[in-house]
N, C-alpha and C positions, 0 to 999 in steps of 0.2 A: 649764175643762176637768177633767174627773174623773180621777179615779186611774186608771182604765182609760182610756188613753192612746188619742187619735184613731187612728194610727198600728198599733195593735193591732187595731184595730175593722177597718179596713182589711184589714189580713192575713186575718184571721177572714171578711169576705165575700168576700173573692179564692177562700180556698179551699172554703168552705160556699156560696157564693154565693146563693140566698132561701133556702137551709134553715141560715141562720146567725142565724137571728132571735133563737131561743133560746138559743142559746150568747153571743147580744150581751146578751141580759138577766139573764142569769146570771153573767156576767162582769161585769158592771157594777154590781149590786150586791153582788159580792161585792169587786167593787174599794171600795166604799165601807166596806164592815165592813174591808178591809185597813187605809185609811187610818184610820177611827176608834178602833179597836182594837187595833191591831199597831204602826205607825207612831210613834205618840207613847212607846212605851217603849223603843227602839230604842238612844238617848245611853245612857239609864242602865245597859242590858244591856252596853253595849260598855267604858265606863267601869269597871263594876263587876263585870268579866267574869262576868256573871250567867249560868247557864242558863236559856233564854227558857221554860222550862215552860209557866209559863201561858200565853202565845202559844201554843204548841204545841196544850195542850189547846184554845185557843179554835178553833183553822184545824181540830181533827180533829172539832170539834162541827158546824164548817161544811160536812163530809164533803170538805174538801181532798184527803187520800190516796184514798179509795173513786172518784174521779172517774174515773180511767181501767178499773179495773176490773170485771171482769164481774159483771151483778146476781145470781147464785146464790152471790157470795160476799161480798153485800152491800155491790158497787160501783153504781156510776151509769153505766156504760157510756160516758162522753164520749168523744171524737176526742183524742187525744193533743195537739194543735193546742192544745185547749180550757185541758187541764192544763199545757201548757206556757206560758200566757198569762197563767195563776193563778200559776203559781211565778214569771215575771217582776217580778208585783207584790208578791209577798212579799217578791222580793229588793229590790225598790224599797225597801221599807218597813221591813225589818229583815235584811240577808244573815245575822247568825248564825241566826235562826229559821229562813230559809228554805233553808241551807247542812243543817239539821239534818233538816228534814224531807225535803230532797230526797234524803239518803243513807237514811233508813226505807225513804221509797219505792222506791227501789235495792232495799234488802234484798225490801219486797214483790213486785220485780216477778220478785226472780230466785226465790223460792218458787214464782209464776205460773208460772216457763218452766220452772225442772227440778224441781220436785217431782211425788212420786205424787198422787195423788188423795187418800189415806187422811191425805199432811201437809196438801194445801191446805184441806180442810175441815177439819184441827186446830189449823192456825198462820194463814193468810190472814183470815178472816173479823175474827179478833182484829187482828191486824195492820193492815189498810184502817181501822178505824175506832177505833183510838189504843189500844185497850186492852193492846195486846203491843207495844211500842217498838224497834225495831230497830237496833244497828250494824254496820256493813260491817267486819270484820277480816282485811285482807289481808295488807297491809305488815307488814314486821319491821324491826327495826333495821338489819340487812345486806339487805336485799330489798325494794327500793322499785319503780324502775322494771322491774327485772328479778326479778318476783314469782317464777320459777321458781326461783329461789335460797332459797327461805323454808325454814327449817329447825325449823319447827313441825309435831311429827309426832302422828301417832294411830294407836296397835294395838289389834287386837281380843284383847280377854279375855272370854270365856265369852260374853254376849250384852252385852257394850258395848265402846265406843270408850273407850279412855283417852288422853288427849289432855295434851301437856307442848310448853312454846313459850313465846314473847313477839314480844306482836304492838305493832306502834308506831303511832300515829297514827289511833288508830280513833275516828272520830267518833262521836258520843255513847255511846263507852266508861262503863261506872260510873256513868250514869244511863237503861240501855236494860232490857230485859225479856230480851232473846233478840240472840244474835251468830248473824252468818250468816260462821259461819267458815272458813275455808281451811287445811287443814294436809294434809302428806302421809304417803299409806299407802305399803303395799308396792306398789302400783300404780301409784302417782304423788299428784299434787295430788286432792284429794279436798274433797268442802264439805261442811257441817254446821249443822244448826241448834244452838246451845248454851243451854240455860239461865244469863243471865248471872251466877247463883247460883253456878255452878261455876266460875266466874272467881276466882282465888288474889286477886288483888288488881287494883288498877290508881290509877293515877297521874297526873293532871293534867297537860298540855305546856301549859305560857303561849307565847301568841303574840303576833304583831304585831298581825293583824285578826281580823274573825269571832271576837270575844274571846267570845261568849256560846256558841258553839257549841262542846261541851266535845271537847278531842283527846285520846285517851290513851293511855300505854302500858298493854297488858293481860297478866298473866301466869297461864297454866296452866299447873298442875300435879300431875297425876296425876289430871285432872278427868275424871269418869266422864258419859259420854253414851251414850242409850241406841241399842243397834244400828239402830234403824228410825232415827234423825234422820241418817243419810246422805244429803243429797241427792243423788238421781240417780244416775249411774253413778260406782263408787268409778273415780278415777283419771282424771276429765274434768271435774276442778275446774275447772283453767285456763282451761279453754274456756268452764265457765260463768261465771267472774269476767270475761273477756273481754265476752263479750256482757251482760254487766249491764253492764258500763261504757261501751257505747255506749250504752245510755240515759242512762246516770247523764252524762253527757258533754252530752246534749243538755241535761237539766236545768239543770247546771250553767252551760251557756252564757246557758240562759233567765235565772239568776239573777244574772249577771252582767253582762246587758242589763238588769237592771233596777237595779244599783248604777250604771251609768254613767248610766243616764236621770236618777237623783236627783241626784246631783253637776250634770248638765246644768242640771236645771231651778233649781237651786242657784245656779249660776253666772249666768243668765241674768237673774231677779230682781235680782241684787247689784249686775249690770254696769248696770242699767236706774236702780239709786239713788244708786250711789256717782260721787260728783263728784270731778272731777280736771281741771286745767286751765279751768273755768269751765263745764265741760260734763262729761254722766254718761259714764263709759268705753265705753257701748254706741257711743256715738258715733264712737269712734276705728276705724279700719278695723283696726287689729290684733286689735283684739278680735271685732268681728266675723267676722274669718277665722278666729279660732280657735272660736266660733260654728258656724260652717257646717260645720267640718269636725267637729267634736264630733258634731253633728246625722247628718252624713252616717256615721259611722262605726255610730252608734246604730242605724240603721235599715237600714245593710248587714249590722248582725250578727245582728238582730230577724229580719231574711228568711232568710238562713242557716239560723237555729236553727231558727224554724218548718217550714222546707221538709224539714230531717234530720225532726221530728215527724212531719209530713204522711206520709213515708217509710214512718215506723216506723210508725203508726199505719194505713198500707196493708198494710204486710207485707212490705217492698220490704227489699232492701241497703239501709242506710244508715250503714253502719260508717264510709265513708270523708265522707258529710257530716256526719256527728256529730264527727268529728275537726276537720273545717273549722270548723263551726259553733262548736266549742270553741276552736278557736285565735283564730277572727277577732273573738270576743265576749271576748274574756278580755285580750288584748292589746290590742284596741281600747280596753276600760275603762279599763287601764291608763292609756291617753293623754289618754280623755277625763279620768278621777278628776285626773291630772296637770295638764292644762289646767285645770282648775276651783280647782284650788289659785294656779294662778300669776294668774288672775282675780281671785281675792281678795287676792292680794298677799299680804302678813305675816300678815293676818287667817285667809288659810286656812291657815298653817301653827301658828295659834293655835287651842285646843280651843275658843272662843267661838263660832265659827261651824258647827262641826260637820261642816266639809268634808273635811279629810282622812281621817276616818273611813272613807269611801269606797273611797280612794284605801290604806288598808292592807286593807281588805276585798277589795279587788280584786285584790291582788297575791298571795294568795292562788292565786286560780284561773288564774293560769299552772301552780303546780304540782300541785296537788291533782285527783285523777280521770285522770290520767298529762299530764307536761308539755308543754309545749309543744312540745320535739323529738322528743319519742314522737309528739306530731300529725301532726309532719311527715313523720317517717316511716311513718307511716300513710296519709298522702294520696299521699306519693309512690308508696310501694308499690300503691295502685289506680291510679297512673297507669302503671307500667312493669311491673307484674304484675298486669294485670287479670284477676279468675277467670271 
């Protein structure tokens, strides 16, 4: 079986039917590249907490971020489920690489959705080809799920915005060229495109998992931002952030499904090799039950995530579906990765077999881009108070 799995192929075929052939050829080729060029470095990146710059560059060279963007900005205009299938494979290969690319992609999508034509022309081509690497800067020390409580301020002086405040858990912070930054103005939360050189400082935050994808505290002190770098309408930043996160949750769901797939495949292989009581552990019904549950959770997650991606690509409402996909995929991945450790036994807890990395990577995903608790609130709102 190639890196682009049969279940992925079947879902793309279900969505696009006879029109899926070119998509399948592209994804199959990209899967081979990811398996050869990205996966072999994943363990070293984790052990050394090494920012995967080389991997990111390789994926940009393959046109990864450009997949879902308009041709007028250098994109490939491929359907969103195709991009999501590619994201799943990167997540399977190296979660640190996938997360950094996913957050960059969310910033690109923010520019596409909310920037004016001049900003799109100035920023988007460089962002989607990787020459301008972006970070999403919303969370603060006292404003996580409660993003409206942000304290970072932007005030107008002459033809510039003056930004002051501290951002927390900024993915790609300190390694980016551009911040998609949210700050309060006199009219409320607003969005800005800020040159990374304007940040006073950034400090890496050590983490349990996805250790190569840098997460930073970023400080802005009297940072001068051109007036024209305000994104969209002043005071609408919180709405922009919410809509960016809808798409971001789909990509998080995809890469997390890839994490689970990696752990599952390692567990299957090991169960066929490990001998206990004179037989392979795969012959025990308890092991078989674990594997059956693991595969079911992965396939259910993938279907929910790809459905949300398809709705987004069709321009339909997908906020609840994105939340459902993220909730199911991230919580399922934790269970899958935990069961993989259990199948490996003591070796799963040890470093040698590189299994617990997947659990550590998956653990972030129930928190980042909206906690599981927030996902449940979004889903329940769509049930009880449909728009």
